[in-house]
C-alpha positions in Angstrom: 0.0 0.0 0.0 3.0 2.3 -0.2 2.3 5.4 -2.3 5.3 6.6 -4.3 6.2 8.7 -7.2 6.2 5.6 -9.4 2.5 5.1 -8.8 0.2 6.2 -11.7 -2.0 8.0 -9.2 -2.2 8.3 -5.4 -4.1 5.6 -3.6 -7.3 6.4 -1.8 -8.0 5.7 1.8 -11.3 5.9 3.7 -11.1 6.9 7.3 -14.2 6.8 9.6 -14.5 8.7 12.9 -12.1 11.2 11.4 -13.1 14.5 13.0 -10.8 14.1 16.1 -8.5 11.9 18.0 -7.0 8.8 16.2 -9.2 9.4 13.1 -8.0 12.9 12.6 -4.4 11.9 13.3 -4.4 9.1 10.7 -6.2 11.3 8.1 -3.3 13.8 8.4 -0.7 11.1 8.3 -2.1 9.6 5.1 -2.3 12.9 3.4 1.3 13.6 4.4 2.3 10.3 2.9 0.8 11.1 -0.5 -2.6 9.3 -0.2 -6.0 10.7 -1.1 -8.4 10.5 1.8 -12.2 10.4 2.2 -12.8 11.3 5.8 -16.1 10.6 7.5 -17.7 11.4 10.9 -21.0 12.4 12.2 -19.9 16.0 12.4 -16.9 16.1 10.0 -18.0 19.5 8.5 -17.6 21.1 12.0 -14.0 19.7 12.4 -10.8 21.4 11.6 -10.7 19.8 8.2 -11.5 21.5 4.9 -11.9 19.8 1.5 -8.8 19.9 -0.7 -7.7 18.2 -3.8 -6.4 15.3 -1.6 -9.2 15.3 1.0 -13.0 14.7 0.6 -15.4 15.0 3.6 -18.6 13.0 4.0 -20.8 13.7 7.0 -23.1 11.1 8.5 -23.6 8.1 10.8 -21.4 5.2 9.6 -23.8 2.8 11.2 -26.3 3.6 8.4 -25.9 1.9 5.1 -26.8 5.1 3.2 -23.7 6.9 4.8 -21.4 4.1 3.6 -22.8 4.4 0.1 -22.1 8.2 0.2 -18.5 7.6 1.3 -17.9 5.0 -1.4 -19.4 7.2 -4.0 -17.3 10.1 -2.9 -14.1 8.0 -3.2 -14.9 6.9 -6.7 -16.3 10.2 -8.0 -13.5 12.3 -6.5 -10.5 10.1 -6.7 -11.4 7.1 -8.8 -10.5 4.2 -6.5 -10.8 2.7 -3.1 -7.5 1.2 -1.9 -7.9 1.0 1.9 -10.2 1.6 4.8 -9.5 2.5 8.4 -12.6 1.6 10.5 -11.9 4.0 13.3 -15.3 5.2 14.3 -16.3 3.6 17.6 -18.5 4.0 20.6 -17.3 3.0 24.1 -18.8 3.4 27.6 -18.8 1.4 30.7 -21.5 0.3 33.3 -22.3 -2.9 35.2 -23.4 -5.7 32.8 -27.0 -5.8 34.3 -27.4 -2.0 33.6 -26.8 -2.1 29.9 -30.0 -1.6 27.9 -31.2 -2.7 24.5 -30.7 0.9 23.4 -27.0 0.7 24.6 -26.5 -2.4 22.6 -28.0 -0.9 19.5 -25.8 2.1 19.8 -22.6 0.1 20.3 -23.3 -2.5 17.6 -24.6 0.1 15.2 -21.4 2.1 15.1 -18.8 -0.6 16.0 -20.2 -3.5 14.0 -22.6 -2.3 11.3 -20.3 0.7 10.7 -17.5 -1.8 9.9 -19.7 -4.1 7.8 -21.4 -1.5 5.5 -18.3 0.4 4.4 -16.0 -2.6 4.3 -18.4 -4.5 2.0 -18.5 -1.7 -0.5 -14.7 -1.2 -0.3 -14.0 -4.9 -0.9 -16.3 -5.0 -3.9 -14.4 -2.1 -5.4 -11.0 -3.6 -4.5 -12.0 -6.9 -6.2 -13.0 -4.9 -9.3 -9.6 -3.0 -9.3 -7.7 -6.3 -8.9 -4.7 -4.8 -7.1 -5.4 -5.8 -3.5 -6.1 -3.4 -0.6 -6.0 -2.9 3.1 -8.7 -2.8 5.8 -7.8 -1.9 9.4 -10.1 -1.6 12.4 -9.6 -0.4 16.0 -10.4 -2.8 18.8 -9.2 -2.8 22.4 -6.6 -4.5 24.6 -9.5 -5.4 26.9 -10.8 -8.0 24.4 -8.1 -10.3 25.7 -7.4 -8.8 29.0 -10.4 -7.5 31.0 -9.6 -5.1 33.8 -11.3 -5.5 37.2 -13.4 -2.4 37.8 -13.7 -1.4 34.1 -17.1 -2.8 33.3 -17.0 -3.0 29.5 -18.6 -6.4 28.8 -21.1 -5.2 26.1 -18.6 -2.9 24.3 -16.1 -5.8 24.3 -18.7 -8.0 22.5 -18.4 -5.6 19.6 -14.6 -5.2 19.8 -14.1 -8.9 20.0 -16.4 -9.4 17.1 -14.2 -7.0 15.1 -11.2 -9.1 15.9 -13.0 -12.3 14.8 -14.2 -10.9 11.5 -10.7 -9.5 10.8 -9.2 -12.9 11.0 -12.0 -14.5 9.0 -11.8 -11.9 6.2 -8.0 -12.1 6.1 -8.3 -15.7 5.1 -11.3 -15.2 2.8 -9.5 -12.6 0.7 -5.9 -13.6 1.1 -5.6 -14.8 -2.5 -7.0 -11.5 -3.8 -4.3 -9.6 -1.9 -6.8 -7.8 0.3 -5.4 -7.6 3.8 -7.4 -7.3 7.1 -5.8 -6.2 10.4 -6.7 -4.6 13.7 -5.0 -2.3 16.1 -5.8 -2.9 19.8 -4.9 0.1 21.9 -4.9 0.4 25.6 -5.4 3.8 27.2 -5.0 6.6 24.6 -4.9 10.4 25.2 -8.0 11.3 23.2 -11.1 13.5 23.8 -12.8 10.3 24.8 -10.9 10.4 28.1 -10.9 14.2 28.6 -12.7 14.0 32.0 -10.6 11.2 33.4 -7.7 11.8 35.7 -4.2 11.2 34.3 -3.3 9.2 37.4 -6.3 6.8 37.0 -5.5 6.3 33.3 -1.8 5.6 34.0 -2.9 3.0 36.5 -4.5 1.0 33.6 -1.1 0.6 31.9 1.6 -1.8 33.0 4.2 0.8 31.9 2.4 3.5 33.7 2.1 5.4 30.5 -0.7 6.8 28.4 -0.4 6.3 24.6 -0.5 9.4 22.3 -2.6 9.5 19.2 0.6 9.3 17.2 1.4 5.9 18.7 -1.8 4.4 17.3 -1.5 6.3 14.0 2.0 4.8 13.5 0.6 1.3 14.0 -2.3 1.9 11.5 0.1 3.3 8.9 2.4 0.3 9.3 -0.5 -2.2 8.9 -1.8 -0.3 5.8 1.6 -0.6 4.1 2.9 -3.9 5.4 2.1 -6.0 2.3 2.7 -9.4 3.9 0.8 -8.7 7.2 -2.8 -9.9 7.4 -5.0 -11.4 10.1 -2.9 -9.5 12.7 -4.1 -7.9 15.9 -1.4 -5.4 16.8 -1.5 -4.4 20.5 -0.4 -0.9 21.2 -1.2 -1.0 24.9 2.1 -0.7 26.9 1.8 -4.5 27.6 -1.8 -4.5 28.9 -2.8 -7.6 27.0 0.2 -9.5 28.3 -1.0 -10.2 31.9 -1.5 -8.9 35.4 0.4 -5.9 36.7 
């Protein structure tokens, strides 16, 4: 997936949840590396991004099939290809298992699972038509493999664990077509999602006692996008959280 001066035209990446945090960081990184980007979020037009010759913006809820169709159409109409997707849009909140409601599950699965499925289906169809492979990356969580006592995230982890499962399945399904599927599993990341949490409490969730920056996760996403022989991988960027008790 490397974009170089030898390419006939820049490759096109789709990034969901792109208005802030990891999504905004990876959007900037791809543009700096010579990619075209279609950036989506619920309020992308209110973000710091402005459309350019390398960046198209599509506003809307990625959990709705109509939004995915608009994103795919924007990629094709503006840039003429779809070469990769970063499924970054996600919803996460915690509460005791017995307090989660049907509405909570709809919200979590709508963004985290349906949001992945709708845009990835359209992207894969286009990648197959282009016949030059592609890359799909999603964002999961270190807590899929390593739950933390006191962090009650059972229902969100159903969705994040499902993303890891479908990543492995699709990696095998499309290996011969050169379409790669990988996941990044962060621990605690310094994003607007944690703006109201104390730094001390966040550091306590890390074996290294450190909070990852957005750039730490962006680097992992860019690596997986361009690592042409890596597929079916869940890359933990979590200061060792998934590795055991601390």
